[in-house]
N, CA, C, O and the ligand as a Tripos MOL2 file, in Angstrom:
@<TRIPOS>MOLECULE
protein
  313   311    79     0     0
PROTEIN
NO_CHARGES

@<TRIPOS>ATOM
      1 N         130.4360   48.4150  -91.1560 N.3       1 MET1
      2 CA        130.4010   47.5050  -90.0260 C.3       1 MET1
      3 C         129.0710   47.6160  -89.2950 C.2       1 MET1
      4 O         128.4560   48.6820  -89.2780 O.2       1 MET1
      5 N         128.6360   46.5450  -88.7070 N.am      2 SER2
      6 CA        127.3790   46.5460  -87.9860 C.3       2 SER2
      7 C         127.4960   47.3010  -86.6640 C.2       2 SER2
      8 O         128.4360   47.1130  -85.8910 O.2       2 SER2
      9 N         126.5180   48.1500  -86.4390 N.am      3 THR3
     10 CA        126.5310   48.9210  -85.1910 C.3       3 THR3
     11 C         125.4380   48.4460  -84.2460 C.2       3 THR3
     12 O         125.3590   48.8810  -83.0980 O.2       3 THR3
     13 N         124.5740   47.5220  -84.7600 N.am      4 GLY4
     14 CA        123.4580   47.0840  -83.9490 C.3       4 GLY4
     15 C         122.2460   47.9930  -84.0980 C.2       4 GLY4
     16 O         121.1450   47.6300  -83.6850 O.2       4 GLY4
     17 N         122.4370   49.1650  -84.6810 N.am      5 MET5
     18 CA        121.3380   50.0960  -84.9150 C.3       5 MET5
     19 C         121.3030   50.3790  -86.4160 C.2       5 MET5
     20 O         121.5530   51.4990  -86.8600 O.2       5 MET5
     21 N         120.9890   49.3440  -87.1770 N.am      6 GLU6
     22 CA        121.0650   49.4920  -88.6220 C.3       6 GLU6
     23 C         119.8840   50.2680  -89.1820 C.2       6 GLU6
     24 O         118.7470   50.1260  -88.7330 O.2       6 GLU6
     25 N         120.1860   51.0830  -90.1650 N.am      7 VAL7
     26 CA        119.1650   51.8410  -90.8810 C.3       7 VAL7
     27 C         119.3580   51.5330  -92.3560 C.2       7 VAL7
     28 O         120.4850   51.4910  -92.8490 O.2       7 VAL7
     29 N         118.2560   51.3190  -93.0520 N.am      8 CYS8
     30 CA        118.3460   51.0180  -94.4790 C.3       8 CYS8
     31 C         118.9390   52.2140  -95.2360 C.2       8 CYS8
     32 O         118.4620   53.3370  -95.0800 O.2       8 CYS8
     33 N         119.9810   51.9810  -96.0580 N.am      9 PRO9
     34 CA        120.5960   53.0770  -96.8080 C.3       9 PRO9
     35 C         119.6470   53.6820  -97.8470 C.2       9 PRO9
     36 O         119.8020   54.8410  -98.2300 O.2       9 PRO9
     37 N         118.6720   52.9030  -98.2960 N.am     10 ARG10
     38 CA        117.8220   53.3660  -99.3900 C.3      10 ARG10
     39 C         116.5600   54.0870  -98.9140 C.2      10 ARG10
     40 O         116.1800   55.1080  -99.4880 O.2      10 ARG10
     41 N         115.8960   53.5590  -97.8530 N.am     11 CYS11
     42 CA        114.6490   54.1870  -97.4080 C.3      11 CYS11
     43 C         114.7230   54.6880  -95.9670 C.2      11 CYS11
     44 O         113.7770   55.2940  -95.4630 O.2      11 CYS11
     45 N         115.8470   54.4320  -95.3160 N.am     12 ARG12
     46 CA        116.0600   54.8140  -93.9130 C.3      12 ARG12
     47 C         115.0980   54.1370  -92.9580 C.2      12 ARG12
     48 O         114.8800   54.6070  -91.8410 O.2      12 ARG12
     49 N         114.5260   53.0350  -93.4030 N.am     13 GLY13
     50 CA        113.6790   52.2510  -92.5130 C.3      13 GLY13
     51 C         114.5490   51.5300  -91.4870 C.2      13 GLY13
     52 O         115.7500   51.3470  -91.6820 O.2      13 GLY13
     53 N         113.9150   51.1270  -90.3960 N.am     14 THR14
     54 CA        114.6790   50.4680  -89.3320 C.3      14 THR14
     55 C         114.3410   48.9860  -89.1940 C.2      14 THR14
     56 O         114.8310   48.3110  -88.2890 O.2      14 THR14
     57 N         113.4900   48.4820  -90.1100 N.am     15 GLU15
     58 CA        113.1710   47.0530  -90.0780 C.3      15 GLU15
     59 C         114.2380   46.2900  -90.8520 C.2      15 GLU15
     60 O         113.9780   45.7280  -91.9160 O.2      15 GLU15
     61 N         115.4230   46.2850  -90.2990 N.am     16 VAL16
     62 CA        116.5730   45.6930  -90.9700 C.3      16 VAL16
     63 C         116.9080   44.3650  -90.3260 C.2      16 VAL16
     64 O         116.9860   44.2570  -89.1020 O.2      16 VAL16
     65 N         117.1070   43.3570  -91.1570 N.am     17 GLU17
     66 CA        117.4720   42.0510  -90.6060 C.3      17 GLU17
     67 C         118.8030   41.5810  -91.1880 C.2      17 GLU17
     68 O         119.1500   41.8780  -92.3310 O.2      17 GLU17
     69 N         119.5200   40.8510  -90.3720 N.am     18 MET18
     70 CA        120.7810   40.2510  -90.7950 C.3      18 MET18
     71 C         120.4540   38.9890  -91.5670 C.2      18 MET18
     72 O         119.7340   38.1260  -91.0640 O.2      18 MET18
     73 N         120.9750   38.8650  -92.7920 N.am     19 GLN19
     74 CA        120.6720   37.6680  -93.5700 C.3      19 GLN19
     75 C         121.8130   36.6660  -93.6040 C.2      19 GLN19
     76 O         121.5930   35.4540  -93.6100 O.2      19 GLN19
     77 N         123.0220   37.1800  -93.6250 N.am     20 TYR20
     78 CA        124.1570   36.2560  -93.7120 C.3      20 TYR20
     79 C         125.4180   36.9620  -93.2430 C.2      20 TYR20
     80 O         125.5600   38.1760  -93.3860 O.2      20 TYR20
     81 N         126.3200   36.1880  -92.6850 N.am     21 GLN21
     82 CA        127.6030   36.7680  -92.2890 C.3      21 GLN21
     83 C         128.7360   35.9470  -92.8690 C.2      21 GLN21
     84 O         128.7740   34.7240  -92.7310 O.2      21 GLN21
     85 N         129.6630   36.6420  -93.5220 N.am     22 GLY22
     86 CA        130.8430   35.9890  -94.0500 C.3      22 GLY22
     87 C         131.9080   35.9430  -92.9550 C.2      22 GLY22
     88 O         132.2280   36.9580  -92.3360 O.2      22 GLY22
     89 N         132.4440   34.7510  -92.7330 N.am     23 LYS23
     90 CA        133.4170   34.6080  -91.6480 C.3      23 LYS23
     91 C         134.7450   34.0800  -92.1600 C.2      23 LYS23
     92 O         134.8110   33.3610  -93.1570 O.2      23 LYS23
     93 N         135.7840   34.4510  -91.4620 N.am     24 GLU24
     94 CA        137.1180   33.9560  -91.7430 C.3      24 GLU24
     95 C         137.7870   33.6840  -90.4040 C.2      24 GLU24
     96 O         137.8780   34.5770  -89.5620 O.2      24 GLU24
     97 N         138.2450   32.4860  -90.2080 N.am     25 ASP25
     98 CA        138.8290   32.0720  -88.9190 C.3      25 ASP25
     99 C         137.8670   32.3520  -87.7620 C.2      25 ASP25
    100 O         138.2820   32.7530  -86.6740 O.2      25 ASP25
    101 N         136.5760   32.1320  -88.0210 N.am     26 GLY26
    102 CA        135.5860   32.3070  -86.9630 C.3      26 GLY26
    103 C         135.2030   33.7610  -86.6940 C.2      26 GLY26
    104 O         134.3680   34.0360  -85.8320 O.2      26 GLY26
    105 N         135.8130   34.6910  -87.4320 N.am     27 ARG27
    106 CA        135.5510   36.1080  -87.1990 C.3      27 ARG27
    107 C         134.6640   36.6520  -88.3220 C.2      27 ARG27
    108 O         134.9040   36.3570  -89.4920 O.2      27 ARG27
    109 N         133.6540   37.4340  -87.9830 N.am     28 VAL28
    110 CA        132.7710   38.0260  -88.9920 C.3      28 VAL28
    111 C         133.5290   39.1130  -89.7370 C.2      28 VAL28
    112 O         134.0570   40.0430  -89.1260 O.2      28 VAL28
    113 N         133.5820   38.9920  -91.0800 N.am     29 ILE29
    114 CA        134.2870   40.0260  -91.8410 C.3      29 ILE29
    115 C         133.3370   40.8560  -92.6970 C.2      29 ILE29
    116 O         133.6970   41.9450  -93.1450 O.2      29 ILE29
    117 N         132.1300   40.3510  -92.9270 N.am     30 TRP30
    118 CA        131.1000   41.1730  -93.5440 C.3      30 TRP30
    119 C         129.7380   40.5670  -93.2770 C.2      30 TRP30
    120 O         129.6210   39.3940  -92.9210 O.2      30 TRP30
    121 N         128.6980   41.3920  -93.4550 N.am     31 SER31
    122 CA        127.3360   40.9300  -93.2230 C.3      31 SER31
    123 C         126.4580   41.3660  -94.3790 C.2      31 SER31
    124 O         126.6660   42.4240  -94.9730 O.2      31 SER31
    125 N         125.4680   40.5290  -94.6920 N.am     32 ILE32
    126 CA        124.4460   40.9070  -95.6600 C.3      32 ILE32
    127 C         123.2160   41.3230  -94.8530 C.2      32 ILE32
    128 O         122.7170   40.5690  -94.0170 O.2      32 ILE32
    129 N         122.7450   42.5280  -95.1190 N.am     33 LEU33
    130 CA        121.5810   43.0550  -94.4150 C.3      33 LEU33
    131 C         120.4340   43.2460  -95.4010 C.2      33 LEU33
    132 O         120.6430   43.4700  -96.5930 O.2      33 LEU33
    133 N         119.2210   43.1520  -94.8710 N.am     34 HIS34
    134 CA        118.0370   43.2660  -95.7280 C.3      34 HIS34
    135 C         117.0100   44.1580  -95.0500 C.2      34 HIS34
    136 O         116.7660   44.0460  -93.8490 O.2      34 HIS34
    137 N         116.4060   45.0540  -95.8480 N.am     35 CYS35
    138 CA        115.3770   45.9500  -95.3280 C.3      35 CYS35
    139 C         114.0050   45.3610  -95.6510 C.2      35 CYS35
    140 O         113.6760   45.1420  -96.8170 O.2      35 CYS35
    141 N         113.2070   45.1060  -94.6150 N.am     36 ARG36
    142 CA        111.8780   44.5310  -94.8370 C.3      36 ARG36
    143 C         110.9040   45.5620  -95.3810 C.2      36 ARG36
    144 O         109.8350   45.2070  -95.8780 O.2      36 ARG36
    145 N         111.2640   46.8260  -95.2900 N.am     37 ARG37
    146 CA        110.3540   47.8820  -95.7360 C.3      37 ARG37
    147 C         110.4210   48.0720  -97.2500 C.2      37 ARG37
    148 O         109.3830   48.1430  -97.9080 O.2      37 ARG37
    149 N         111.6330   48.1550  -97.8090 N.am     38 CYS38
    150 CA        111.7470   48.4270  -99.2540 C.3      38 CYS38
    151 C         112.4450   47.2970 -100.0050 C.2      38 CYS38
    152 O         112.6830   47.4160 -101.2070 O.2      38 CYS38
    153 N         112.7740   46.2140  -99.3240 N.am     39 SER39
    154 CA        113.3920   45.0250  -99.9230 C.3      39 SER39
    155 C         114.8180   45.2360 -100.4320 C.2      39 SER39
    156 O         115.3190   44.4380 -101.2250 O.2      39 SER39
    157 N         115.4540   46.2770  -99.9930 N.am     40 PHE40
    158 CA        116.8420   46.5060 -100.3820 C.3      40 PHE40
    159 C         117.7440   45.5590  -99.5810 C.2      40 PHE40
    160 O         117.5220   45.3310  -98.3920 O.2      40 PHE40
    161 N         118.7570   45.0160 -100.2490 N.am     41 SER41
    162 CA        119.7590   44.2010  -99.5650 C.3      41 SER41
    163 C         121.1280   44.7880  -99.8370 C.2      41 SER41
    164 O         121.3820   45.2880 -100.9320 O.2      41 SER41
    165 N         122.0030   44.7350  -98.8640 N.am     42 TRP42
    166 CA        123.3440   45.2700  -99.0540 C.3      42 TRP42
    167 C         124.3350   44.5510  -98.1530 C.2      42 TRP42
    168 O         123.9630   43.8890  -97.1840 O.2      42 TRP42
    169 N         125.5850   44.6990  -98.4960 N.am     43 ARG43
    170 CA        126.6740   44.1250  -97.6960 C.3      43 ARG43
    171 C         127.3560   45.2810  -96.9800 C.2      43 ARG43
    172 O         127.6190   46.3170  -97.5910 O.2      43 ARG43
    173 N         127.6400   45.1220  -95.7200 N.am     44 ASP44
    174 CA        128.1790   46.2460  -94.9510 C.3      44 ASP44
    175 C         129.5960   46.6420  -95.3500 C.2      44 ASP44
    176 O         130.1380   47.6110  -94.8190 O.2      44 ASP44
    177 N         130.2010   45.9020  -96.2790 N.am     45 SER45
    178 CA        131.5400   46.2820  -96.7400 C.3      45 SER45
    179 C         131.4940   46.9960  -98.0930 C.2      45 SER45
    180 O         132.5340   47.2160  -98.7140 O.2      45 SER45
    181 N         130.3080   47.3530  -98.5440 N.am     46 GLU46
    182 CA        130.2000   48.1020  -99.8010 C.3      46 GLU46
    183 C         130.6770   49.5320  -99.5770 C.2      46 GLU46
    184 O         130.7320   49.9880  -98.4350 O.2      46 GLU46
    185 N         131.0250   50.2530 -100.6560 N.am     47 PRO47
    186 CA        131.5200   51.6210 -100.5060 C.3      47 PRO47
    187 C         130.4550   52.5610  -99.9380 C.2      47 PRO47
    188 O         129.2610   52.3430 -100.1410 O.2      47 PRO47
    189 N         130.8890   53.6120  -99.2230 N.am     48 PRO48
    190 CA        129.9620   54.5560  -98.5890 C.3      48 PRO48
    191 C         128.9550   55.1560  -99.5690 C.2      48 PRO48
    192 O         127.8260   55.4580  -99.1820 O.2      48 PRO48
    193 N         129.3460   55.3320 -100.8220 N.am     49 GLU49
    194 CA        128.4320   55.9070 -101.8150 C.3      49 GLU49
    195 C         127.2170   54.9940 -102.0390 C.2      49 GLU49
    196 O         126.1980   55.4250 -102.5800 O.2      49 GLU49
    197 N         127.3370   53.7390 -101.6180 N.am     50 SER50
    198 CA        126.2370   52.7930 -101.7750 C.3      50 SER50
    199 C         125.4410   52.5890 -100.4950 C.2      50 SER50
    200 O         124.2320   52.3630 -100.5450 O.2      50 SER50
    201 N         126.1060   52.6680  -99.3520 N.am     51 ILE51
    202 CA        125.4200   52.2510  -98.1250 C.3      51 ILE51
    203 C         125.3350   53.3010  -97.0140 C.2      51 ILE51
    204 O         124.7280   53.0460  -95.9740 O.2      51 ILE51
    205 N         125.9260   54.4600  -97.2190 N.am     52 VAL52
    206 CA        125.7770   55.5230  -96.2130 C.3      52 VAL52
    207 C         124.7310   56.5050  -96.7390 C.2      52 VAL52
    208 O         124.9610   57.1680  -97.7510 O.2      52 VAL52
    209 N         123.5650   56.6060  -96.0510 N.am     53 PRO53
    210 CA        122.4580   57.4280  -96.5750 C.3      53 PRO53
    211 C         122.8860   58.8290  -97.0050 C.2      53 PRO53
    212 O         122.4490   59.3150  -98.0480 O.2      53 PRO53
    213 N         123.7280   59.4740  -96.2200 N.am     54 GLU54
    214 CA        124.1460   60.8480  -96.5280 C.3      54 GLU54
    215 C         125.0250   60.9260  -97.7710 C.2      54 GLU54
    216 O         125.1260   61.9820  -98.3960 O.2      54 GLU54
    217 N         125.6580   59.8160  -98.1310 N.am     55 LYS55
    218 CA        126.5760   59.8320  -99.2660 C.3      55 LYS55
    219 C         125.9700   59.2330 -100.5290 C.2      55 LYS55
    220 O         126.5640   59.2950 -101.6050 O.2      55 LYS55
    221 N         124.7880   58.6570 -100.3860 N.am     56 ARG56
    222 CA        124.1520   58.0770 -101.5660 C.3      56 ARG56
    223 C         123.5590   59.1540 -102.4500 C.2      56 ARG56
    224 O         123.1750   60.2180 -101.9650 O.2      56 ARG56
    225 N         123.4820   58.8860 -103.7360 N.am     57 ASP57
    226 CA        122.7980   59.7800 -104.6520 C.3      57 ASP57
    227 C         121.2970   59.6820 -104.3400 C.2      57 ASP57
    228 O         120.7140   58.6080 -104.4860 O.2      57 ASP57
    229 N         120.6660   60.7780 -103.9160 N.am     58 PRO58
    230 CA        119.2510   60.7280 -103.5220 C.3      58 PRO58
    231 C         118.3400   60.1700 -104.6200 C.2      58 PRO58
    232 O         117.2570   59.6580 -104.3340 O.2      58 PRO58
    233 N         118.7800   60.2720 -105.8590 N.am     59 PHE59
    234 CA        117.9800   59.7550 -106.9660 C.3      59 PHE59
    235 C         117.6580   58.2740 -106.7720 C.2      59 PHE59
    236 O         116.6020   57.8080 -107.1990 O.2      59 PHE59
    237 N         118.5480   57.5470 -106.1410 N.am     60 PHE60
    238 CA        118.3760   56.0990 -106.0020 C.3      60 PHE60
    239 C         117.7100   55.6910 -104.6940 C.2      60 PHE60
    240 O         117.5720   54.5020 -104.4090 O.2      60 PHE60
    241 N         117.3020   56.6640 -103.9080 N.am     61 ASN61
    242 CA        116.6110   56.3400 -102.6660 C.3      61 ASN61
    243 C         115.1170   56.2320 -102.9260 C.2      61 ASN61
    244 O         114.6200   56.7320 -103.9350 O.2      61 ASN61
    245 N         114.4070   55.5830 -102.0220 N.am     62 VAL62
    246 CA        112.9670   55.4440 -102.1690 C.3      62 VAL62
    247 C         112.2650   55.8310 -100.8750 C.2      62 VAL62
    248 O         112.8270   55.7420  -99.7830 O.2      62 VAL62
    249 N         111.0230   56.2620 -101.0340 N.am     63 ASN63
    250 CA        110.1780   56.5400  -99.8740 C.3      63 ASN63
    251 C         108.9430   55.6430  -99.9930 C.2      63 ASN63
    252 O         108.0210   55.9540 -100.7470 O.2      63 ASN63
    253 N         108.9220   54.5270  -99.2460 N.am     64 PRO64
    254 CA        107.7910   53.5850  -99.3580 C.3      64 PRO64
    255 C         106.4510   54.1930  -98.9620 C.2      64 PRO64
    256 O         105.4030   53.6290  -99.2740 O.2      64 PRO64
    257 N         106.4720   55.3460  -98.2740 N.am     65 ASP65
    258 CA        105.2120   56.0000  -97.9170 C.3      65 ASP65
    259 C         104.6080   56.7280  -99.1090 C.2      65 ASP65
    260 O         103.4660   57.1850  -99.0570 O.2      65 ASP65
    261 N         105.3830   56.8300 -100.1820 N.am     66 ASP66
    262 CA        104.9330   57.5570 -101.3690 C.3      66 ASP66
    263 C         104.9280   56.5970 -102.5500 C.2      66 ASP66
    264 O         105.5100   56.8760 -103.5980 O.2      66 ASP66
    265 N         104.2630   55.4660 -102.3640 N.am     67 ILE67
    266 CA        104.3390   54.3610 -103.3240 C.3      67 ILE67
    267 C         103.7750   54.7270 -104.6990 C.2      67 ILE67
    268 O         104.1950   54.1530 -105.7040 O.2      67 ILE67
    269 N         102.8400   55.6650 -104.7590 N.am     68 ASN68
    270 CA        102.2510   56.0400 -106.0470 C.3      68 ASN68
    271 C         103.2410   56.7490 -106.9680 C.2      68 ASN68
    272 O         102.9880   56.9170 -108.1610 O.2      68 ASN68
    273 N         104.3570   57.1550 -106.4040 N.am     69 ARG69
    274 CA        105.4050   57.7870 -107.2100 C.3      69 ARG69
    275 C         106.0490   56.7810 -108.1640 C.2      69 ARG69
    276 O         106.6440   57.1540 -109.1750 O.2      69 ARG69
    277 N         105.9140   55.4900 -107.8180 N.am     70 TYR70
    278 CA        106.6520   54.4760 -108.5630 C.3      70 TYR70
    279 C         105.7030   53.6720 -109.4570 C.2      70 TYR70
    280 O         105.0490   52.7350 -109.0010 O.2      70 TYR70
    281 N         105.6420   54.0460 -110.7080 N.am     71 PRO71
    282 CA        104.7210   53.3390 -111.6070 C.3      71 PRO71
    283 C         105.2120   51.9130 -111.8910 C.2      71 PRO71
    284 O         106.4010   51.6160 -111.7780 O.2      71 PRO71
    285 N         104.2770   51.0480 -112.2580 N.am     72 ILE72
    286 CA        104.6470   49.6930 -112.6590 C.3      72 ILE72
    287 C         105.1220   49.7680 -114.1060 C.2      72 ILE72
    288 O         104.3380   50.0620 -115.0080 O.2      72 ILE72
    289 N         106.3810   49.5060 -114.3200 N.am     73 VAL73
    290 CA        106.9610   49.5990 -115.6600 C.3      73 VAL73
    291 C         106.6060   48.3490 -116.4590 C.2      73 VAL73
    292 O         106.2600   48.4250 -117.6380 O.2      73 VAL73
    293 N         106.6960   47.2300 -115.8130 N.am     74 LEU74
    294 CA        106.3990   45.9620 -116.4710 C.3      74 LEU74
    295 C         105.4840   45.1920 -115.5160 C.2      74 LEU74
    296 O         105.8990   44.7870 -114.4300 O.2      74 LEU74
    297 N         104.2510   45.0020 -115.9360 N.am     75 ALA75
    298 CA        103.2800   44.3490 -115.0490 C.3      75 ALA75
    299 C         103.7130   42.9140 -114.7480 C.2      75 ALA75
    300 O         104.2430   42.2250 -115.6190 O.2      75 ALA75
    301 N         103.4860   42.4700 -113.5170 N.am     76 PRO76
    302 CA        103.8220   41.0890 -113.1860 C.3      76 PRO76
    303 C         102.9650   40.1010 -113.9860 C.2      76 PRO76
    304 O         101.8180   40.3910 -114.3260 O.2      76 PRO76
    305 N         103.5340   38.9460 -114.2760 N.am     77 THR77
    306 CA        102.7980   37.9160 -114.9950 C.3      77 THR77
    307 C         101.6070   37.4590 -114.1630 C.2      77 THR77
    308 O         101.7720   37.1450 -112.9840 O.2      77 THR77
    309 N         100.4250   37.4140 -114.7380 N.am     78 PRO78
    310 CA         99.2230   37.0240 -113.9670 C.3      78 PRO78
    311 C          99.3550   35.5940 -113.4240 C.2      78 PRO78
    312 O          98.4460   35.1010 -112.7560 O.2      78 PRO78
    313 ZN        114.6850   50.1260  -97.0630 Zn       79 ZN79
@<TRIPOS>BOND
     1     1     2 1
     2     2     3 1
     3     3     4 2
     4     3     5 am
     5     5     6 1
     6     6     7 1
     7     7     8 2
     8     7     9 am
     9     9    10 1
    10    10    11 1
    11    11    12 2
    12    11    13 am
    13    13    14 1
    14    14    15 1
    15    15    16 2
    16    15    17 am
    17    17    18 1
    18    18    19 1
    19    19    20 2
    20    19    21 am
    21    21    22 1
    22    22    23 1
    23    23    24 2
    24    23    25 am
    25    25    26 1
    26    26    27 1
    27    27    28 2
    28    27    29 am
    29    29    30 1
    30    30    31 1
    31    31    32 2
    32    31    33 am
    33    33    34 1
    34    34    35 1
    35    35    36 2
    36    35    37 am
    37    37    38 1
    38    38    39 1
    39    39    40 2
    40    39    41 am
    41    41    42 1
    42    42    43 1
    43    43    44 2
    44    43    45 am
    45    45    46 1
    46    46    47 1
    47    47    48 2
    48    47    49 am
    49    49    50 1
    50    50    51 1
    51    51    52 2
    52    51    53 am
    53    53    54 1
    54    54    55 1
    55    55    56 2
    56    55    57 am
    57    57    58 1
    58    58    59 1
    59    59    60 2
    60    59    61 am
    61    61    62 1
    62    62    63 1
    63    63    64 2
    64    63    65 am
    65    65    66 1
    66    66    67 1
    67    67    68 2
    68    67    69 am
    69    69    70 1
    70    70    71 1
    71    71    72 2
    72    71    73 am
    73    73    74 1
    74    74    75 1
    75    75    76 2
    76    75    77 am
    77    77    78 1
    78    78    79 1
    79    79    80 2
    80    79    81 am
    81    81    82 1
    82    82    83 1
    83    83    84 2
    84    83    85 am
    85    85    86 1
    86    86    87 1
    87    87    88 2
    88    87    89 am
    89    89    90 1
    90    90    91 1
    91    91    92 2
    92    91    93 am
    93    93    94 1
    94    94    95 1
    95    95    96 2
    96    95    97 am
    97    97    98 1
    98    98    99 1
    99    99   100 2
   100    99   101 am
   101   101   102 1
   102   102   103 1
   103   103   104 2
   104   103   105 am
   105   105   106 1
   106   106   107 1
   107   107   108 2
   108   107   109 am
   109   109   110 1
   110   110   111 1
   111   111   112 2
   112   111   113 am
   113   113   114 1
   114   114   115 1
   115   115   116 2
   116   115   117 am
   117   117   118 1
   118   118   119 1
   119   119   120 2
   120   119   121 am
   121   121   122 1
   122   122   123 1
   123   123   124 2
   124   123   125 am
   125   125   126 1
   126   126   127 1
   127   127   128 2
   128   127   129 am
   129   129   130 1
   130   130   131 1
   131   131   132 2
   132   131   133 am
   133   133   134 1
   134   134   135 1
   135   135   136 2
   136   135   137 am
   137   137   138 1
   138   138   139 1
   139   139   140 2
   140   139   141 am
   141   141   142 1
   142   142   143 1
   143   143   144 2
   144   143   145 am
   145   145   146 1
   146   146   147 1
   147   147   148 2
   148   147   149 am
   149   149   150 1
   150   150   151 1
   151   151   152 2
   152   151   153 am
   153   153   154 1
   154   154   155 1
   155   155   156 2
   156   155   157 am
   157   157   158 1
   158   158   159 1
   159   159   160 2
   160   159   161 am
   161   161   162 1
   162   162   163 1
   163   163   164 2
   164   163   165 am
   165   165   166 1
   166   166   167 1
   167   167   168 2
   168   167   169 am
   169   169   170 1
   170   170   171 1
   171   171   172 2
   172   171   173 am
   173   173   174 1
   174   174   175 1
   175   175   176 2
   176   175   177 am
   177   177   178 1
   178   178   179 1
   179   179   180 2
   180   179   181 am
   181   181   182 1
   182   182   183 1
   183   183   184 2
   184   183   185 am
   185   185   186 1
   186   186   187 1
   187   187   188 2
   188   187   189 am
   189   189   190 1
   190   190   191 1
   191   191   192 2
   192   191   193 am
   193   193   194 1
   194   194   195 1
   195   195   196 2
   196   195   197 am
   197   197   198 1
   198   198   199 1
   199   199   200 2
   200   199   201 am
   201   201   202 1
   202   202   203 1
   203   203   204 2
   204   203   205 am
   205   205   206 1
   206   206   207 1
   207   207   208 2
   208   207   209 am
   209   209   210 1
   210   210   211 1
   211   211   212 2
   212   211   213 am
   213   213   214 1
   214   214   215 1
   215   215   216 2
   216   215   217 am
   217   217   218 1
   218   218   219 1
   219   219   220 2
   220   219   221 am
   221   221   222 1
   222   222   223 1
   223   223   224 2
   224   223   225 am
   225   225   226 1
   226   226   227 1
   227   227   228 2
   228   227   229 am
   229   229   230 1
   230   230   231 1
   231   231   232 2
   232   231   233 am
   233   233   234 1
   234   234   235 1
   235   235   236 2
   236   235   237 am
   237   237   238 1
   238   238   239 1
   239   239   240 2
   240   239   241 am
   241   241   242 1
   242   242   243 1
   243   243   244 2
   244   243   245 am
   245   245   246 1
   246   246   247 1
   247   247   248 2
   248   247   249 am
   249   249   250 1
   250   250   251 1
   251   251   252 2
   252   251   253 am
   253   253   254 1
   254   254   255 1
   255   255   256 2
   256   255   257 am
   257   257   258 1
   258   258   259 1
   259   259   260 2
   260   259   261 am
   261   261   262 1
   262   262   263 1
   263   263   264 2
   264   263   265 am
   265   265   266 1
   266   266   267 1
   267   267   268 2
   268   267   269 am
   269   269   270 1
   270   270   271 1
   271   271   272 2
   272   271   273 am
   273   273   274 1
   274   274   275 1
   275   275   276 2
   276   275   277 am
   277   277   278 1
   278   278   279 1
   279   279   280 2
   280   279   281 am
   281   281   282 1
   282   282   283 1
   283   283   284 2
   284   283   285 am
   285   285   286 1
   286   286   287 1
   287   287   288 2
   288   287   289 am
   289   289   290 1
   290   290   291 1
   291   291   292 2
   292   291   293 am
   293   293   294 1
   294   294   295 1
   295   295   296 2
   296   295   297 am
   297   297   298 1
   298   298   299 1
   299   299   300 2
   300   299   301 am
   301   301   302 1
   302   302   303 1
   303   303   304 2
   304   303   305 am
   305   305   306 1
   306   306   307 1
   307   307   308 2
   308   307   309 am
   309   309   310 1
   310   310   311 1
   311   311   312 2
@<TRIPOS>SUBSTRUCTURE
     1 MET1         2 RESIDUE 1 A MET
     2 SER2         6 RESIDUE 1 A SER
     3 THR3        10 RESIDUE 1 A THR
     4 GLY4        14 RESIDUE 1 A GLY
     5 MET5        18 RESIDUE 1 A MET
     6 GLU6        22 RESIDUE 1 A GLU
     7 VAL7        26 RESIDUE 1 A VAL
     8 CYS8        30 RESIDUE 1 A CYS
     9 PRO9        34 RESIDUE 1 A PRO
    10 ARG10       38 RESIDUE 1 A ARG
    11 CYS11       42 RESIDUE 1 A CYS
    12 ARG12       46 RESIDUE 1 A ARG
    13 GLY13       50 RESIDUE 1 A GLY
    14 THR14       54 RESIDUE 1 A THR
    15 GLU15       58 RESIDUE 1 A GLU
    16 VAL16       62 RESIDUE 1 A VAL
    17 GLU17       66 RESIDUE 1 A GLU
    18 MET18       70 RESIDUE 1 A MET
    19 GLN19       74 RESIDUE 1 A GLN
    20 TYR20       78 RESIDUE 1 A TYR
    21 GLN21       82 RESIDUE 1 A GLN
    22 GLY22       86 RESIDUE 1 A GLY
    23 LYS23       90 RESIDUE 1 A LYS
    24 GLU24       94 RESIDUE 1 A GLU
    25 ASP25       98 RESIDUE 1 A ASP
    26 GLY26      102 RESIDUE 1 A GLY
    27 ARG27      106 RESIDUE 1 A ARG
    28 VAL28      110 RESIDUE 1 A VAL
    29 ILE29      114 RESIDUE 1 A ILE
    30 TRP30      118 RESIDUE 1 A TRP
    31 SER31      122 RESIDUE 1 A SER
    32 ILE32      126 RESIDUE 1 A ILE
    33 LEU33      130 RESIDUE 1 A LEU
    34 HIS34      134 RESIDUE 1 A HIS
    35 CYS35      138 RESIDUE 1 A CYS
    36 ARG36      142 RESIDUE 1 A ARG
    37 ARG37      146 RESIDUE 1 A ARG
    38 CYS38      150 RESIDUE 1 A CYS
    39 SER39      154 RESIDUE 1 A SER
    40 PHE40      158 RESIDUE 1 A PHE
    41 SER41      162 RESIDUE 1 A SER
    42 TRP42      166 RESIDUE 1 A TRP
    43 ARG43      170 RESIDUE 1 A ARG
    44 ASP44      174 RESIDUE 1 A ASP
    45 SER45      178 RESIDUE 1 A SER
    46 GLU46      182 RESIDUE 1 A GLU
    47 PRO47      186 RESIDUE 1 A PRO
    48 PRO48      190 RESIDUE 1 A PRO
    49 GLU49      194 RESIDUE 1 A GLU
    50 SER50      198 RESIDUE 1 A SER
    51 ILE51      202 RESIDUE 1 A ILE
    52 VAL52      206 RESIDUE 1 A VAL
    53 PRO53      210 RESIDUE 1 A PRO
    54 GLU54      214 RESIDUE 1 A GLU
    55 LYS55      218 RESIDUE 1 A LYS
    56 ARG56      222 RESIDUE 1 A ARG
    57 ASP57      226 RESIDUE 1 A ASP
    58 PRO58      230 RESIDUE 1 A PRO
    59 PHE59      234 RESIDUE 1 A PHE
    60 PHE60      238 RESIDUE 1 A PHE
    61 ASN61      242 RESIDUE 1 A ASN
    62 VAL62      246 RESIDUE 1 A VAL
    63 ASN63      250 RESIDUE 1 A ASN
    64 PRO64      254 RESIDUE 1 A PRO
    65 ASP65      258 RESIDUE 1 A ASP
    66 ASP66      262 RESIDUE 1 A ASP
    67 ILE67      266 RESIDUE 1 A ILE
    68 ASN68      270 RESIDUE 1 A ASN
    69 ARG69      274 RESIDUE 1 A ARG
    70 TYR70      278 RESIDUE 1 A TYR
    71 PRO71      282 RESIDUE 1 A PRO
    72 ILE72      286 RESIDUE 1 A ILE
    73 VAL73      290 RESIDUE 1 A VAL
    74 LEU74      294 RESIDUE 1 A LEU
    75 ALA75      298 RESIDUE 1 A ALA
    76 PRO76      302 RESIDUE 1 A PRO
    77 THR77      306 RESIDUE 1 A THR
    78 PRO78      310 RESIDUE 1 A PRO
    79 ZN79       313 GROUP 0 **** ****
């Protein structure tokens, strides 16, 4: 659920924006959030293993300040 103080589950950045809200009978039942820092998007109704930083597998987290860690696997088309 949205707390108003969203933190990206993947990079813990705080540049998080609301992209879409699913509503039923005028009531918000889920939200799609997007991190402008690492481009991760998630729905706030996903399981904690996906969206709670402390419960995520650290292997899948990223640190955008350490960009050289992430090699280009497939170069973008020129
Ligand atoms: Zn992020």
